[in-house]
Kinemage of the C-alpha trace (Angstrom):
@kinemage 1
@onewidth
@group {chain A} dominant
@subgroup {mainchain}
@vectorlist {calphas} color= white
{ca met a 1} P -21.187 -1.053 9.168
{ca thr a 2} L -20.581 -1.550 5.453
{ca his a 3} L -23.889 -1.308 3.629
{ca his a 4} L -24.649 -1.886 -0.031
{ca tyr a 5} L -27.211 0.426 -1.646
{ca asp a 6} L -28.452 -1.613 -4.574
{ca thr a 7} L -29.629 0.253 -7.659
{ca leu a 8} L -32.647 -2.046 -7.963
{ca thr a 9} L -33.967 -0.898 -4.578
{ca arg a 10} L -33.633 2.824 -5.212
{ca gly a 11} L -36.782 4.916 -5.081
{ca lys a 12} L -38.338 5.646 -8.449
{ca phe a 13} L -40.487 8.455 -9.808
{ca arg a 14} L -41.627 8.980 -13.375
{ca asn a 15} L -43.937 11.395 -15.167
{ca ser a 16} L -44.197 12.843 -18.663
{ca trp a 17} L -40.860 14.699 -18.472
{ca leu a 18} L -38.937 13.233 -15.504
{ca asn a 19} L -37.393 9.824 -14.821
{ca ser a 20} L -35.800 9.906 -11.361
{ca his a 21} L -34.063 7.428 -9.050
{ca his a 22} L -33.421 8.123 -5.364
{ca thr a 23} L -30.618 6.547 -3.324
{ca phe a 24} L -32.106 7.984 -0.113
{ca ser a 25} L -35.689 8.679 0.967
{ca phe a 26} L -37.113 11.510 -1.110
{ca gly a 27} L -40.594 12.630 -2.093
{ca glu a 28} L -42.959 9.656 -2.130
{ca phe a 29} L -40.085 7.197 -1.549
{ca his a 30} L -39.682 6.583 2.179
{ca asp a 31} L -37.395 3.923 3.627
{ca pro a 32} L -36.516 4.324 7.337
{ca lys a 33} L -33.193 2.592 6.637
{ca arg a 34} L -32.360 5.063 3.885
{ca met a 35} L -32.974 8.489 5.380
{ca ser a 36} L -29.401 9.746 5.012
{ca phe a 37} L -25.772 8.825 5.640
{ca arg a 38} L -24.011 11.254 7.992
{ca ser a 39} L -24.486 14.695 6.350
{ca leu a 40} L -25.267 13.161 2.930
{ca arg a 41} L -29.024 13.484 2.547
{ca val a 42} L -29.879 13.053 -1.157
{ca ile a 43} L -28.441 11.472 -4.294
{ca asn a 44} L -31.053 11.746 -7.025
{ca glu a 45} L -30.306 10.605 -10.566
{ca asp a 46} L -32.608 12.605 -12.855
{ca cys a 47} L -33.309 12.393 -16.579
{ca val a 48} L -35.358 15.345 -17.832
{ca ala a 49} L -36.981 15.323 -21.272
{ca pro a 50} L -36.411 18.141 -23.792
{ca ala a 51} L -37.993 21.427 -22.648
{ca gly a 52} L -38.991 19.832 -19.305
{ca gly a 53} L -37.808 20.759 -15.847
{ca phe a 54} L -38.452 21.896 -12.299
{ca ala a 55} L -40.439 25.141 -12.064
{ca pro a 56} L -39.345 27.715 -9.445
{ca his a 57} L -39.448 26.238 -5.932
{ca gly a 58} L -37.878 26.997 -2.570
{ca his a 59} L -35.188 25.461 -0.334
{ca arg a 60} L -33.672 26.281 3.049
{ca asp a 61} L -30.564 25.161 4.930
{ca met a 62} L -29.148 22.692 2.419
{ca glu a 63} L -26.023 22.447 0.243
{ca ile a 64} L -27.403 21.460 -3.185
{ca ile a 65} L -24.867 20.169 -5.712
{ca thr a 66} L -25.612 19.544 -9.383
{ca tyr a 67} L -23.385 17.259 -11.478
{ca val a 68} L -24.424 16.949 -15.131
{ca leu a 69} L -23.628 13.707 -16.969
{ca glu a 70} L -25.267 14.391 -20.326
{ca gly a 71} L -26.997 17.363 -21.934
{ca lys a 72} L -27.470 20.905 -20.612
{ca leu a 73} L -29.308 22.140 -17.502
{ca ala a 74} L -30.446 25.757 -17.192
{ca his a 75} L -30.402 27.235 -13.683
{ca lys a 76} L -32.070 30.432 -12.441
{ca asp a 77} L -32.442 31.560 -8.838
{ca ser a 78} L -33.823 34.328 -6.651
{ca ile a 79} L -30.401 35.831 -5.840
{ca gly a 80} L -29.759 36.743 -9.464
{ca asn a 81} L -27.861 33.779 -10.891
{ca gly a 82} L -28.612 32.354 -14.305
{ca ser a 83} L -26.405 29.771 -15.980
{ca val a 84} L -26.235 26.578 -18.014
{ca ile a 85} L -24.510 23.570 -16.434
{ca arg a 86} L -22.813 21.058 -18.750
{ca pro a 87} L -20.833 17.819 -18.348
{ca gly a 88} L -17.407 18.566 -16.910
{ca glu a 89} L -18.795 21.233 -14.572
{ca ile a 90} L -20.062 21.187 -10.984
{ca gln a 91} L -22.447 23.639 -9.353
{ca arg a 92} L -23.295 24.332 -5.720
{ca met a 93} L -26.213 26.324 -4.368
{ca ser a 94} L -26.282 26.989 -0.622
{ca ala a 95} L -29.956 27.489 0.211
{ca gly a 96} L -29.174 28.956 3.633
{ca thr a 97} L -31.880 31.274 4.973
{ca gly a 98} L -33.965 30.666 1.846
{ca ile a 99} L -33.692 30.625 -1.925
{ca arg a 100} L -35.903 29.841 -4.904
{ca his a 101} L -34.610 28.313 -8.108
{ca ser a 102} L -35.648 26.558 -11.285
{ca glu a 103} L -33.858 23.810 -13.211
{ca met a 104} L -34.875 23.312 -16.821
{ca asn a 105} L -33.570 21.239 -19.691
{ca ala a 106} L -31.774 23.779 -21.883
{ca ser a 107} L -32.317 21.674 -25.007
{ca asp a 108} L -35.414 21.265 -27.157
{ca asp a 109} L -34.290 17.950 -28.641
{ca ala a 110} L -32.086 16.050 -26.148
{ca gln a 111} L -32.565 14.900 -22.558
{ca val a 112} L -30.444 16.166 -19.686
{ca his a 113} L -29.107 13.529 -17.290
{ca phe a 114} L -27.684 14.697 -13.978
{ca leu a 115} L -27.134 13.963 -10.304
{ca gln a 116} L -28.574 16.252 -7.670
{ca ile a 117} L -26.842 15.848 -4.324
{ca trp a 118} L -27.955 17.363 -1.015
{ca ile a 119} L -25.596 17.745 1.930
{ca glu a 120} L -26.828 19.097 5.238
{ca pro a 121} L -24.874 22.252 6.211
{ca asn a 122} L -22.774 22.639 9.341
{ca lys a 123} L -25.321 25.086 10.776
{ca lys a 124} L -28.600 26.753 9.874
{ca gly a 125} L -28.830 30.312 8.650
{ca his a 126} L -25.991 30.641 6.147
{ca ala a 127} L -26.432 33.416 3.598
{ca pro a 128} L -27.675 31.942 0.298
{ca ser a 129} L -24.859 31.605 -2.253
{ca tyr a 130} L -23.986 30.057 -5.590
{ca glu a 131} L -20.856 28.639 -7.206
{ca gln a 132} L -20.150 26.891 -10.506
{ca ile a 133} L -16.794 25.807 -11.937
{ca glu a 134} L -15.464 23.952 -14.946
{ca leu a 135} L -13.405 20.944 -13.867
{ca pro a 136} L -9.985 20.377 -15.480
{ca ala a 137} L -9.908 17.769 -18.234
{ca asp a 138} L -7.694 15.414 -16.188
{ca thr a 139} L -10.063 15.358 -13.187
{ca gly a 140} L -10.415 11.806 -11.862
{ca lys a 141} L -7.791 10.256 -14.121
{ca asn a 142} L -5.234 9.486 -11.380
{ca gly a 143} L -7.162 8.123 -8.424
{ca phe a 144} L -9.748 10.323 -6.710
{ca thr a 145} L -9.707 14.068 -7.396
{ca pro a 146} L -11.510 16.390 -4.929
{ca ile a 147} L -14.224 18.437 -6.660
{ca ala a 148} L -15.925 19.831 -3.524
{ca thr a 149} L -14.220 20.716 -0.222
{ca pro a 150} L -14.958 22.909 2.824
{ca gln a 151} L -12.445 25.532 1.639
{ca gly a 152} L -12.967 25.231 -2.114
{ca ser a 153} L -10.224 25.882 -4.692
{ca pro a 154} L -9.897 26.734 -8.387
{ca arg a 155} L -10.522 23.004 -9.002
{ca ala a 156} L -13.268 22.422 -6.386
{ca ile a 157} L -16.432 24.123 -5.199
{ca ser a 158} L -16.740 25.035 -1.506
{ca leu a 159} L -19.159 23.464 0.983
{ca asn a 160} L -20.596 24.686 4.277
{ca gln a 161} L -19.854 21.287 5.812
{ca asp a 162} L -16.891 19.102 6.818
{ca ala a 163} L -17.255 16.991 3.682
{ca ile a 164} L -15.172 16.262 0.605
{ca ile a 165} L -16.576 14.973 -2.695
{ca ser a 166} L -14.044 13.367 -5.039
{ca val a 167} L -14.386 11.703 -8.429
{ca ser a 168} L -12.437 8.941 -10.146
{ca lys a 169} L -12.746 7.862 -13.783
{ca pro a 170} L -10.729 4.642 -14.056
{ca asp a 171} L -10.224 2.776 -17.303
{ca ala a 172} L -11.178 -0.894 -17.566
{ca gly a 173} L -8.807 -2.968 -15.441
{ca glu a 174} L -7.501 -0.004 -13.448
{ca ser a 175} L -7.526 -0.182 -9.629
{ca val a 176} L -8.064 2.821 -7.360
{ca asp a 177} L -7.319 2.988 -3.626
{ca val a 178} L -9.971 4.166 -1.146
{ca met a 179} L -8.757 5.524 2.209
{ca leu a 180} L -10.239 7.447 5.147
{ca asp a 181} L -8.640 9.135 8.126
{ca thr a 182} L -9.626 7.922 11.605
{ca asp a 183} L -13.207 8.673 12.651
{ca arg a 184} L -14.334 9.521 9.111
{ca tyr a 185} L -17.127 7.927 7.090
{ca gly a 186} L -17.269 7.169 3.388
{ca phe a 187} L -19.883 6.682 0.713
{ca leu a 188} L -19.133 5.541 -2.838
{ca his a 189} L -21.674 6.118 -5.624
{ca val a 190} L -21.097 4.446 -8.997
{ca val a 191} L -22.031 7.032 -11.624
{ca lys a 192} L -21.091 5.015 -14.705
{ca gly a 193} L -19.664 1.591 -15.477
{ca asp a 194} L -19.001 -1.403 -13.239
{ca val a 195} L -16.470 -1.787 -10.424
{ca lys a 196} L -15.425 -4.685 -8.219
{ca ile a 197} L -14.818 -4.234 -4.476
{ca asp a 198} L -13.808 -7.175 -2.288
{ca gly a 199} L -15.120 -9.651 -4.860
{ca lys a 200} L -18.498 -7.936 -5.279
{ca thr a 201} L -19.495 -6.082 -8.445
{ca tyr a 202} L -21.178 -2.674 -8.195
{ca his a 203} L -23.059 -1.245 -11.156
{ca ala a 204} L -24.110 2.267 -12.143
{ca gly a 205} L -26.504 3.565 -9.484
{ca asp a 206} L -25.149 1.324 -6.710
{ca gly a 207} L -23.686 2.754 -3.514
{ca leu a 208} L -21.524 1.591 -0.629
{ca ser a 209} L -21.249 3.133 2.844
{ca phe a 210} L -18.337 2.380 5.183
{ca glu a 211} L -16.197 3.833 7.989
{ca ser a 212} L -12.501 4.440 8.524
{ca ser a 213} L -11.959 1.120 10.331
{ca glu a 214} L -12.922 -0.627 7.084
{ca thr a 215} L -10.325 1.141 4.889
{ca pro a 216} L -8.036 1.040 3.044
{ca phe a 217} L -9.375 -1.047 0.197
{ca ala a 218} L -9.225 -0.949 -3.573
{ca leu a 219} L -11.853 -0.853 -6.272
{ca thr a 220} L -11.143 -2.213 -9.734
{ca ala a 221} L -12.998 -0.989 -12.810
{ca lys a 222} L -14.406 -3.769 -14.971
{ca thr a 223} L -15.330 -1.230 -17.651
{ca leu a 224} L -14.588 2.470 -18.144
{ca ser a 225} L -16.221 3.846 -14.985
{ca glu a 226} L -16.945 6.961 -12.958
{ca ile a 227} L -17.287 6.949 -9.160
{ca leu a 228} L -18.063 9.666 -6.624
{ca phe a 229} L -16.465 9.346 -3.172
{ca phe a 230} L -18.026 11.249 -0.234
{ca asn a 231} L -15.609 11.684 2.695
{ca leu a 232} L -17.784 12.694 5.657
{ca ala a 233} L -17.418 13.669 9.311
């Protein structure tokens, strides 16, 4: 069931302050073959212009993860949280029974570039909650490092779902093993760089879905790269 999600076929949206690309159906982009993968519902790559951003809006029953690649993103929500998210940090907002939040570029002169990831929760009706951590400097430098897990840890945010998000940041020429336990499903998203898997090159924005029967395999970085690995039930 391996499937390649090509960056050129991602959904696109652009206005005066936002340039967005959607791996899965979102907003005006609707592809019946790209509704979700297991509990992974959204991977949006957003670039927001200085002083631009998403005005307060509501969500329910979704684990919403923000991963900043460049710049600074200001977050405010209806349960009293206010923070700035920077590269090297990860944030999770559990919308649960209902929450409103805004996401604004915290800079007046530089864009903010980030991934927003939605994972469907293990049940409806969780209490809304918020978590943000700074990741250790060596995160992703020796294979895949978990940065989101069901239990959470000082090095990983927690999720209301049987899902693990890991990151790897291999140097050019470095190979990284990808493995899944039986009856698990995987999704790789190339954040930065270029990697080769089974003779095929994947570029920034590309994705690959697979299942445990198709692992283990290795990916090799052609350039300094960054890859997110979603390990899903």
